[in-house]
FIKEKOL-647579 format. One record per residue: x, y, z of N, C-alpha, C in turn; residue number from 1. Coordinates in steps of 0.1 Angstrom, whole numbers, plus 5000, padded with zeros to 4 digits. Atoms other than C-alpha are relative to their C-alpha. Layout:
N
   n.X   n.Y   n.Z  ca.X  ca.Y  ca.Z   c.X   c.Y   c.Z  pos
     X     Y     Z     X     Y     Z     X     Y     Z  NUM
...
***
This chain:
123
   n.X   n.Y   n.Z  ca.X  ca.Y  ca.Z   c.X   c.Y   c.Z  pos
  5006  4991  4990  9533  2797  6303  5006  4998  5014    1
  4994  5004  4987  9545  2778  6334  5014  5005  5001    2
  4986  4996  4999  9581  2785  6325  5001  5015  5001    3
  5000  4985  4999  9574  2822  6320  4997  5004  5014    4
  5003  4997  4987  9558  2823  6354  5011  4997  5010    5
  4989  5004  4992  9587  2805  6370  5012  5010  4998    6
  4989  4990  5004  9612  2828  6352  4997  5014  5007    7
  5003  4987  4994  9593  2859  6364  5002  5000  5016    8
  4998  5002  4986  9593  2846  6400  5015  5000  5004    9
  4986  5000  4998  9630  2839  6398  5006  5014  4999   10
  4996  4986  5002  9637  2874  6385  4996  5009  5012   11
  5005  4992  4988  9616  2889  6413  5007  4997  5012   12
  4992  5003  4988  9635  2870  6440  5014  5006  4999   13
  4987  4994  5001  9668  2881  6426  5000  5015  5003   14
  5000  4985  4998  9658  2918  6425  4996  5003  5015   15
  5004  4998  4986  9642  2915  6460  5013  4999  5008   16
  4988  5002  4993  9675  2901  6473  5010  5012  4998   17
  4992  4989  5003  9694  2929  6456  4996  5012  5008   18
  5005  4987  4994  9672  2957  6470  5002  4998  5015   19
  4998  5002  4986  9674  2942  6505  5014  5002  5004   20
  4985  4998  4998  9712  2940  6503  5004  5015  5000   21
  4997  4986  5001  9713  2976  6492  4995  5008  5012   22
  5006  4993  4988  9690  2987  6520  5008  4998  5012   23
  4992  5003  4988  9711  2969  6546  5013  5008  4999   24
  4988  4992  5002  9742  2986  6532  4998  5014  5003   25
  5004  4986  4997  9725  3020  6534  4999  5002  5015   26
  5002  4999  4985  9715  3013  6570  5013  4999  5007   27
  4986  5001  4994  9751  3003  6579  5007  5013  4998   28
  4994  4987  5002  9764  3035  6563  4994  5011  5008   29
  5007  4990  4992  9738  3056  6580  5005  4999  5015   30
  4997  5002  4986  9746  3041  6614  5015  5004  5003   31
  4986  4997  4998  9784  3045  6610  5001  5016  4999   32
  5000  4986  5002  9779  3081  6598  4995  5007  5013   33
  5006  4995  4988  9756  3088  6627  5009  5000  5012   34
  4991  5002  4989  9780  3075  6653  5012  5010  4999   35
  4989  4990  5002  9808  3096  6638  4996  5014  5003   36
  5005  4986  4997  9788  3128  6639  4997  5002  5015   37
  5003  4999  4986  9776  3121  6674  5013  5001  5008   38
  4987  4999  4993  9812  3116  6685  5006  5014  4998   39
  4995  4987  5003  9822  3149  6668  4993  5011  5008   40
  5008  4990  4992  9794  3168  6685  5004  4999  5015   41
  4996  5001  4986  9804  3154  6719  5014  5007  5002   42
  4987  4993  4999  9840  3166  6712  4998  5015  5000   43
  5002  4985  5000  9826  3201  6704  4995  5004  5014   44
  5005  4997  4987  9808  3200  6738  5013  5003  5009   45
  4987  4999  4992  9843  3195  6754  5007  5013  4996   46
  4993  4988  5004  9858  3223  6733  4993  5013  5005   47
  5008  4989  4996  9830  3247  6741  5002  5002  5015   48
  4998  4999  4985  9833  3240  6779  5014  5005  5003   49
  4986  4995  4998  9871  3245  6776  5001  5015  4997   50
  5000  4986  5004  9865  3278  6759  4993  5008  5011   51
  5007  4992  4989  9840  3289  6786  5009  5001  5012   52
  4992  5000  4988  9865  3280  6813  5011  5011  4999   53
  4990  4990  5002  9890  3304  6797  4994  5014  4999   54
  5007  4987  5001  9864  3333  6797  5005  5009  5011   55
  4995  4991  4990  9879  3346  6829  5013  5008  4995   56
  4988  4993  5005  9911  3355  6810  4997  5011  4989   57
  5004  4990  5010  9891  3377  6785  5000  5013  5006   58
  5000  4986  4995  9897  3414  6789  4985  5005  5001   59
  5014  4995  4996  9867  3432  6804  4993  5006  4987   60
  5006  4994  5011  9861  3452  6772  4996  4990  4989   61
  5003  5011  5010  9860  3420  6751  4990  4990  5005   62
  5009  5010  4994  9838  3401  6775  4986  4999  4993   63
  5013  5000  5006  9805  3412  6759  5000  4993  4986   64
  4998  5006  5014  9817  3402  6724  5002  4985  5002   65
  4997  5014  4998  9830  3369  6737  4987  4993  5004   66
  5012  5007  4996  9797  3361  6754  4990  4999  4989   67
  5009  5000  5012  9778  3370  6722  5005  4988  4991   68
  4995  5010  5009  9801  3347  6702  4997  4986  5006   69
  5003  5013  4993  9796  3319  6728  4986  4996  4998   70
  5014  5003  5002  9759  3322  6725  4997  4995  4985   71
  5002  5004  5014  9760  3320  6687  5006  4986  4997   72
  4994  5013  5002  9784  3290  6689  4990  4989  5006   73
  5010  5010  4993  9758  3273  6713  4989  4998  4990   74
  5011  5001  5010  9731  3280  6687  5003  4991  4988   75
  4995  5009  5011  9751  3264  6659  5001  4986  5004   76
  4999  5014  4994  9758  3234  6681  4986  4994  5001   77
  5014  5005  4999  9721  3230  6688  4994  4997  4987   78
  5005  5002  5014  9713  3233  6651  5006  4987  4995   79
  4994  5012  5005  9738  3205  6644  4994  4988  5008   80
  5006  5011  4993  9723  3184  6672  4986  4997  4995   81
  5014  5002  5006  9688  3189  6657  5001  4992  4987   82
  4998  5007  5013  9701  3177  6623  5004  4985  5003   83
  4997  5014  4997  9716  3146  6640  4988  4993  5005   84
  5013  5007  4996  9682  3138  6656  4992  4997  4988   85
  5007  5002  5013  9666  3142  6621  5006  4988  4993   86
  4993  5011  5006  9693  3118  6608  4996  4987  5006   87
  5004  5012  4993  9685  3093  6635  4986  4995  4996   88
  5014  5003  5003  9648  3094  6626  4998  4997  4985   89
  5002  5002  5014  9653  3092  6589  5001  4985  4996   90
  5000  5014  5005  9648  3061  6568  5013  4998  4992   91
  4988  5004  5007  9676  3043  6550  5000  5007  4986   92
  5002  4994  5014  9662  3058  6517  5002  5015  5000   93
  4999  4985  5000  9661  3095  6528  5011  5006  5008   94
  4990  4995  4991  9691  3098  6551  5011  5008  4992   95
  4990  4993  5008  9714  3110  6522  4997  5015  4999   96
  5004  4986  5000  9695  3143  6520  5004  5007  5013   97
  4997  4994  4987  9698  3149  6557  5015  4999  5003   98
  4986  5001  4998  9734  3138  6556  5007  5013  4994   99
  4994  4988  5006  9742  3167  6533  4997  5012  5009  100
  5003  4989  4991  9724  3191  6556  5008  4999  5013  101
  4992  5002  4988  9743  3176  6586  5014  5004  4997  102
  4986  4995  5004  9776  3181  6568  5001  5015  5000  103
  5000  4985  5000  9767  3217  6562  5000  5006  5014  104
  5001  4995  4986  9757  3223  6598  5013  4998  5008  105
  4987  5002  4993  9790  3207  6610  5011  5009  4995  106
  4990  4991  5006  9811  3228  6586  4998  5014  5006  107
  5003  4987  4995  9793  3259  6598  5004  5001  5015  108
  4996  5001  4986  9799  3249  6635  5015  5001  5001  109
  4985  5001  5000  9836  3241  6628  5006  5014  4997  110
  4995  4987  5005  9841  3274  6609  4998  5011  5011  111
  5002  4990  4990  9825  3295  6636  5008  4998  5013  112
  4991  5003  4988  9844  3277  6664  5014  5005  4997  113
  4986  4996  5003  9877  3284  6646  5001  5015  5000  114
  5000  4986  5000  9867  3320  6641  5000  5006  5014  115
  5001  4995  4986  9858  3324  6678  5014  4998  5006  116
  4987  5002  4994  9891  3308  6688  5010  5010  4995  117
  4990  4990  5005  9911  3331  6665  4998  5014  5007  118
  5003  4987  4993  9893  3362  6680  5004  4999  5014  119
  4997  5001  4986  9898  3349  6715  5015  5000  5002  120
  4986  5000  4999  9935  3344  6710  5006  5014  4999  121
  4996  4986  5002  9938  3380  6699  4998  5009  5012  122
  5003  4991  4989  9923  3394  6731  5009  4996  5012  123
***
């Protein structure tokens, strides 16, 4: 009986160590991903500001459409920022779900930015 109890305790310590190591790894992955996305969003801030500075070159008849696209781009950027905040507040166990949503928001932002740039170049 005593051996069984010792064996059970040993197994429990091994599994506890394993789960702690996995949780630490998840935390490290989350932090790395979070820093990467934060950096990407800061880069988008620069790109958006650069695009705004070129607004003076937009033809008068295209200005309204350009302003509308810039507003939508701003909204997509804000949505990505909101997902990043959710990611920062998530636990090591739940961050994977929010990561997928963050990836989706970033792809949408990138795609809309590219679409805006291509329209802007045409005017």
